[in-house]
C-alpha positions in Angstrom: 27.3 -13.1 3.5 24.6 -15.3 3.8 23.5 -17.8 1.2 20.3 -16.6 -0.6 17.3 -19.0 0.1 15.0 -19.3 -2.8 11.6 -18.4 -1.6 8.8 -20.4 -3.4 5.4 -17.5 -3.7 2.6 -18.6 -5.0 0.2 -16.2 -6.1 -3.7 -17.7 -6.8 -6.2 -16.8 -9.6 -9.8 -17.3 -10.1 -12.4 -15.8 -12.9 -12.7 -12.4 -12.7 -9.9 -11.6 -10.6 -8.1 -8.2 -10.8 -5.2 -8.6 -13.2 -2.9 -5.8 -11.3 -3.6 -7.6 -7.9 -1.4 -10.6 -9.6 0.6 -9.0 -12.3 1.7 -6.3 -9.9 3.4 -8.5 -7.2 4.4 -11.1 -9.9 6.4 -8.0 -11.4 7.6 -6.8 -8.4 9.2 -10.1 -7.4 10.4 -10.9 -10.8 12.3 -7.6 -11.2 13.9 -8.2 -7.5 15.0 -11.7 -8.5 16.4 -10.3 -12.0 18.2 -7.2 -10.7 19.8 -9.0 -7.0 20.0 -12.7 -8.0 23.0 -12.3 -10.1 24.6 -15.8 -10.9 23.2 -17.3 -7.8 19.9 -18.6 -6.8 16.8 -16.6 -7.7 15.4 -14.5 -4.8 12.1 -15.9 -5.7 10.5 -19.0 -7.6 6.9 -18.0 -8.3 3.8 -19.7 -9.4 0.7 -18.8 -10.5 -2.1 -21.4 -9.2 -5.9 -21.7 -9.7 -8.3 -24.8 -8.9 -8.1 -26.8 -12.4 -5.3 -24.8 -13.7 -5.0 -23.5 -17.4 -6.6 -20.1 -18.7 -8.1 -18.0 -16.2 -10.0 -15.0 -17.5 -9.1 -11.8 -15.0 -11.7 -8.9 -14.8 -10.3 -7.0 -17.5 -10.6 -9.7 -20.0 -6.9 -10.9 -20.7 -6.6 -14.4 -19.5 -3.4 -15.9 -17.7 -2.2 -19.3 -17.4 -2.2 -21.2 -14.2 -1.3 -24.5 -13.1 -3.7 -26.9 -11.0 -3.7 -26.8 -7.3 -2.8 -30.2 -7.4 0.4 -29.5 -8.7 1.6 -27.8 -5.2 0.8 -31.2 -3.4 4.1 -31.9 -1.5 5.8 -28.9 -2.6 6.8 -26.4 0.3 5.2 -22.9 0.3 7.0 -19.9 1.7 4.3 -17.3 0.9 0.8 -17.4 -0.7 -1.3 -14.5 -2.2 -4.7 -13.9 -2.8 -5.8 -11.4 -5.0 -9.0 -9.5 -5.1 -11.5 -8.7 -7.8 -14.9 -9.8 -8.5 -18.0 -9.7 -11.2 -20.8 -7.5 -9.7 -20.9 -6.1 -5.8 -20.8 -9.2 -4.1 -17.4 -11.1 -3.9 -17.8 -14.8 -4.5 -15.3 -17.4 -2.6 -14.5 -20.3 -4.7 -15.4 -22.9 -2.3 -12.7 -25.2 -3.5 -10.2 -22.6 -3.4 -11.3 -21.5 0.4 -10.8 -25.2 1.1 -7.4 -25.4 0.1 -6.1 -22.5 1.7 -8.0 -23.6 5.1 -5.8 -26.6 4.2 -2.6 -25.3 3.2 -2.3 -21.9 5.5 -0.7 -23.5 8.6 2.1 -24.7 6.8 2.7 -21.3 5.1 5.2 -18.9 6.6 3.0 -15.9 5.5 -0.5 -15.7 4.2 -0.9 -12.5 2.2 -4.3 -10.7 0.3 -4.2 -7.7 -1.8 -7.6 -5.8 -2.2 -10.8 -7.7 -1.8 -8.5 -11.1 -1.5 -9.3 -10.6 1.9 -12.5 -12.4 1.6 -10.9 -15.3 0.4 -8.3 -15.5 3.4 -11.4 -14.4 5.8 -13.8 -17.3 4.2 -10.8 -19.9 4.9 -11.1 -18.8 8.5 -7.6 -17.4 8.7 -8.1 -13.6 9.8 -10.5 -13.7 12.7 -9.5 -11.6 15.6 -6.8 -10.0 13.3 -6.0 -6.6 12.3 -6.9 -6.1 8.4 -6.6 -4.2 5.4 -8.8 -3.9 2.4 -10.0 -2.0 -0.4 -12.1 1.0 1.5 -15.0 0.4 -0.8 -15.8 -3.1 0.9 -14.9 -2.3 4.1 -18.7 -2.5 5.3 -19.5 -5.7 3.7 -16.3 -7.6 4.9 -17.3 -6.7 8.5 -21.1 -7.5 8.0 -19.5 -10.9 6.8 -16.9 -11.4 9.5 -17.5 -9.5 12.3 -14.3 -11.2 14.5 -12.0 -9.3 11.8 -10.6 -5.9 13.1 -10.3 -3.8 10.0 -8.7 -0.5 9.1 -10.2 1.1 6.8 -7.2 3.6 6.2 -4.1 1.6 5.8 -2.0 0.8 2.7 -1.1 -2.6 4.0 -0.9 -4.2 7.7 1.5 -7.1 9.1 -0.4 -9.0 11.7 1.9 -11.6 12.7 2.3 -13.9 9.9 -0.4 -12.5 8.2 -0.3 -9.5 5.6 -3.2 -7.7 4.1 -3.1 -4.6 1.6 -5.8 -2.1 0.5 -6.8 -1.7 -3.4 -5.1 -2.8 -6.1 -1.7 -1.0 -6.3 -1.6 -1.4 -2.9 -0.5 -4.9 -3.5 2.7 -3.9 -5.2 3.4 -1.9 -1.6 2.8 -5.0 0.2 5.4 -6.9 -1.9 7.8 -4.5 -1.7 7.3 -4.6 2.1 8.0 -8.3 1.8 10.9 -8.0 -0.1 12.2 -5.5 2.3 11.7 -8.5 5.1 13.1 -10.9 3.1 16.4 -9.4 1.7 16.8 -5.5 2.9 15.6 -2.4 2.6 17.7 -1.7 -0.3 16.8 -4.0 -2.6 12.9 -3.2 -1.8 13.8 0.3 -2.7 16.0 -0.3 -6.0 13.0 -2.7 -6.9 10.9 0.3 -6.3 13.0 2.1 -8.6 13.1 0.0 -11.4 9.4 -0.3 -11.5 9.4 3.9 -11.4 7.4 4.0 -8.6 6.8 7.5 -7.6 7.6 6.5 -3.8 7.8 3.2 -1.5 4.9 3.9 0.9 4.9 2.6 4.4 2.3 0.2 5.7 1.5 3.0 8.1 0.3 5.2 5.2 -2.9 6.1 4.3 -4.9 4.6 1.7 -5.3 8.3 0.1 -3.1 11.3 -0.2 -4.2 14.4 1.8 -5.9 15.9 -1.5 -7.4 12.2 -2.4 -8.6 11.7 1.1 -10.5 15.1 1.1 -12.0 14.7 -2.1 -13.7 11.3 -1.3 -15.1 13.4 1.6 -16.4 16.4 0.3 -17.3 14.9 -3.4 -14.5 17.4 -4.9 -15.7 20.6 -3.8 -12.3 22.0 -2.9 -10.6 19.6 -5.2 -9.2 22.9 -7.3 -8.0 24.6 -4.1 -6.5 21.6 -2.8 -4.5 21.2 -6.3 -3.5 25.0 -5.7 -2.2 24.5 -2.5 -0.1 21.4 -3.4 1.4 23.8 -6.1 2.2 26.8 -3.8 2.9 24.9 -0.4 6.2 27.6 0.3 3.6 30.4 0.2 1.5 32.1 2.5 -1.5 29.8 3.0 -3.8 31.6 5.8 -7.2 31.3 5.9 -7.6 35.1 4.0 -5.3 33.8 1.1 -7.0 30.4 0.7 -10.5 32.3 1.0 -9.4 34.3 -1.6 -8.1 31.8 -3.9 -11.7 30.3 -3.3 -13.8 33.0 -4.0 -15.3 33.3 -0.7 -15.5 35.8 2.1 -12.8 34.5 4.9 -15.6 33.6 7.6 -17.5 31.6 4.9 -15.0 29.5 3.6 -13.7 28.7 7.0 -17.3 27.6 7.9 -17.9 25.7 4.6 -14.7 23.8 4.5 -15.3 23.1 8.3 -18.2 21.6 7.2 -17.3 19.8 4.2 -14.0 18.5 5.2 -14.3 17.9 8.7 -11.0 20.0 9.8 -10.1 23.5 9.4 -8.1 24.3 6.7 -4.8 24.9 8.7 -4.8 21.3 9.1 -5.4 20.2 5.6 -2.4 22.8 4.5 -0.3 21.1 7.6 -0.8 17.7 6.4 0.0 18.3 2.5 2.9 20.0 4.1 4.0 17.2 5.7 3.3 14.5 3.1 5.6 16.7 0.9 8.4 16.8 3.4 8.0 12.7 3.7 8.3 12.6 -0.1 11.2 14.7 -0.6 13.0 13.1 2.7 12.3 9.6 0.9 13.0 10.5 -2.9 16.2 13.2 -2.4 19.4 14.0 -0.5 18.1 17.5 0.3 19.3 19.0 3.7 16.7 19.6 5.7 16.8 23.3 5.7 16.1 23.5 2.3 13.2 20.8 2.6 11.7 23.0 5.2 11.8 26.0 3.1 10.3 24.2 0.0 7.3 22.7 1.7 6.5 26.1 3.7 7.7 25.2 7.4 10.1 27.9 6.6 13.0 26.6 9.4 14.4 23.3 9.9 13.3 23.4 13.8 9.6 23.8 12.7 9.9 20.6 10.3 11.8 18.8 13.3 8.6 19.7 15.6 5.9 18.9 13.2 7.6 15.7 12.5 7.9 14.8 16.3 4.4 15.7 17.0 2.5 13.9 14.1 4.7 10.9 13.5 6.5 10.7 16.9 10.2 10.5 15.2 12.5 13.0 13.8 13.3 13.5 10.0 16.3 12.0 10.0 14.8 9.1 11.7 12.0 9.0 8.8 14.8 9.5 5.9 17.0 6.8 7.5 14.0 4.1 7.6 12.5 4.9 4.2 15.3 6.7 2.0 17.3 4.5 -0.2 20.7 6.5 0.5 21.1 4.9 4.0 19.7 1.4 3.2 22.2 -1.6 3.2 21.3 -5.0 1.6 21.2 -8.2 3.5 21.4 -10.7 1.1 
């Protein structure tokens, strides 16, 4: 067994930052260390730092204690995490913090951001030419300020070389679990997620939105109740006629209005929701593929296999092997 090397993770702080952008990753790192370090070295040594140190008031009003950046002089930093959050509709990047990031980034193994923390890394010149994730609502502003960045408005998190960026708020926990996975293996990451009582450990390739939430963000909630009903009845007959009946419309009217509002057919939404439910079942349960196929409305295992190959490019078994804790092994 390879000896554990403690990794120093520095989490930056500044006034009006999002508390969860700090506390989420911090708790995930602490949970992994507490559960897997045992009597040996800690997996992670975490430091919360701000320009001058002392108390920093977060956006929700809670103050957090920090050390000054100067206290890190001469110390090796494995991973640097920049949080998001700001006061108002424009992100303010503190000049001293930006300068410090620019000076320390070349010596850091991993550079990360949560939510609008991408603005901090961008201001420090660390994201030009990179593929980047950030909160969907801030994509336009980040593009305008930094046109050399390639922004993906949908991803939960993205790794581009040594730079990792994530979407809004809770996505910082997803990113941190991915860091833990990269450092110490899938079992450590998934068990950390279970300790945090996270519903699912999401991969970076997944969308910032669940299928119903993504649809709701597009159409303003016109079909929100219908989507909730679909999610509760995936194993049933979800043909256009049945959906139209549930929506209280004639089939032709429903199909036309649905496409105009959502941008895809009702059948495409049903398939996406069934696929999402199948992924959750593969990740969270040990149910056989046949039972999962029936439960989510595919009927037969072979249909489930075909959908996974067409939509994700992998088999259900391969997907389960990658994202289920049952087949994972630690690399401590």
